C-alpha positions in Angstrom: -5.8 -54.0 72.1 -2.9 -55.6 71.1 -0.2 -54.6 68.1 -1.9 -57.6 66.4 -5.7 -57.0 66.7 -5.3 -53.1 65.6 -3.4 -55.0 62.5 -6.0 -56.9 61.6 -8.8 -54.0 61.2 -6.6 -53.7 58.1 -6.7 -57.1 55.9 -8.1 -56.2 52.7 -7.2 -52.8 52.3 -3.8 -51.8 50.5 -1.3 -49.8 53.4 -1.8 -47.2 50.7 -5.5 -46.6 51.0 -5.8 -47.5 54.6 -3.8 -44.4 55.7 -5.1 -42.1 53.2 -8.4 -43.2 54.7 -7.7 -42.7 58.2 -7.0 -38.5 57.5 -10.7 -38.0 56.1 -11.8 -40.3 59.3 -9.9 -38.5 61.6 -11.3 -35.2 60.0 -15.0 -36.3 61.1 -14.9 -37.2 64.2 -12.9 -33.9 64.9 -15.4 -31.9 63.3 -18.0 -33.6 65.5 -15.9 -33.4 68.6 -15.2 -29.3 67.8 -19.6 -28.9 67.4 -20.2 -31.0 70.3 -17.2 -28.3 72.1 -16.2 -31.7 73.3 -12.3 -30.7 73.2 -11.5 -30.9 77.8 -14.5 -33.5 78.4 -13.3 -36.8 80.2 -15.8 -39.7 80.3 -14.9 -40.6 83.3 -12.7 -39.7 86.3 -9.3 -40.6 85.4 -9.2 -41.0 82.6 -7.9 -39.1 79.1 -9.6 -35.7 77.6 -10.5 -35.3 74.4 -7.2 -33.0 73.9 -5.1 -35.1 76.1 -6.5 -38.7 73.6 -5.3 -36.9 70.2 -1.6 -35.5 71.9 -1.5 -39.9 72.4 -2.1 -40.7 68.6 0.4 -37.2 67.9 3.0 -38.8 70.4 2.2 -43.2 68.8 2.0 -41.4 65.5 5.7 -40.1 66.3 6.7 -43.3 67.8 5.9 -45.8 66.2 7.2 -43.8 62.1 9.8 -43.6 63.6 10.3 -47.5 64.3 9.0 -48.5 61.0 12.3 -45.5 59.8 14.4 -47.6 62.0 13.7 -50.8 60.3 13.0 -50.1 57.0 17.0 -48.0 57.5 18.3 -52.0 59.1 19.2 -50.4 61.8 18.9 -53.9 64.0 19.0 -52.4 67.4 16.8 -53.4 69.4 12.9 -51.1 70.0 12.4 -50.3 73.8 8.9 -50.0 74.5 7.3 -46.5 76.5 4.5 -45.6 79.2 1.4 -43.8 77.7 -0.1 -42.2 80.5 3.5 -41.2 81.3 4.0 -39.6 77.9 0.1 -38.0 77.8 1.2 -36.8 81.4 4.3 -35.1 80.1 3.1 -33.4 76.9 0.6 -31.5 78.8 -2.1 -31.4 76.0 -5.0 -30.4 78.0 -2.8 -27.0 77.8 -3.1 -26.9 74.1 -5.6 -25.3 71.7 -8.0 -27.5 69.7 -6.5 -26.5 66.4 -3.4 -27.0 67.0 -3.4 -30.6 68.0 -6.0 -31.1 64.9 -3.5 -29.1 62.5 -0.6 -30.9 64.1 -2.0 -34.4 63.9 -3.1 -34.1 60.3 -0.1 -33.0 59.1 1.7 -35.8 60.4 -0.9 -37.9 59.4 -0.1 -37.1 55.9 3.5 -37.4 56.9 3.5 -41.1 57.0 1.2 -41.6 54.9 4.0 -40.0 52.1 7.0 -41.8 54.4 4.8 -45.3 53.8 4.1 -44.5 50.2 7.6 -44.1 49.3 9.4 -47.3 51.0 10.0 -50.1 48.7 8.5 -53.4 48.7 12.0 -55.0 50.6 11.9 -52.2 53.0 8.3 -53.0 53.9 9.3 -56.7 54.7 11.9 -56.1 56.6 11.1 -56.9 60.7 12.6 -56.5 64.0 12.0 -57.0 68.1 10.5 -53.7 69.6 10.0 -54.3 73.0 9.1 -58.0 73.8 7.7 -58.5 69.8 8.8 -58.5 66.1 7.3 -56.5 63.8 7.9 -56.0 60.2 7.2 -52.2 58.6 4.0 -53.0 56.8 2.9 -54.3 60.1 4.0 -50.9 61.8 1.4 -49.4 59.3 -1.3 -51.5 59.9 -1.0 -50.8 63.2 -0.8 -47.4 63.1 -4.3 -47.2 61.5 -5.8 -49.6 64.2 -4.5 -47.9 66.8 -5.8 -44.8 65.4 -9.7 -46.4 64.5 -9.7 -47.8 68.3 -9.1 -44.1 69.5 -12.1 -43.2 67.6 -13.9 -45.5 68.1 -13.9 -44.6 71.8 -13.6 -41.6 70.9 -17.2 -41.9 69.5 -18.8 -44.9 71.7 -17.2 -42.6 75.6 -17.0 -38.9 74.4 -19.7 -38.1 71.8 -23.7 -38.2 71.9 
């Protein structure tokens, strides 16, 4: 999916609403993963395990929230992209305990909620170039939401019974 597709998933909802709502969605999904003991499961050869997928979400949340802060503080330097597969490989999420991943991700989601809640209207409207596209601070918050939902959908459709 493109960043635009992720952003579109939040249409009609406030930024504060979506960033708060996704905490509940993530917790409910992780409860299903735990009940089915699927943390080390990958639905196909070469696909991430659930632990690796959660590590990916953690890494992306940090990167996206940094990008939002970077732009909101009016740093005009261009932000680069990253190789999500390389990040997952280097993070070694498969060696982490599920409860640690859950706590880290939920804590991060709460932190990002407060980060965006603290941005002024003017800061939310600021934009900058990230890799090969231009994005506003608010759009990054909406991208966070859509990215999370995309991977929750994948978990529910391909990993869980």
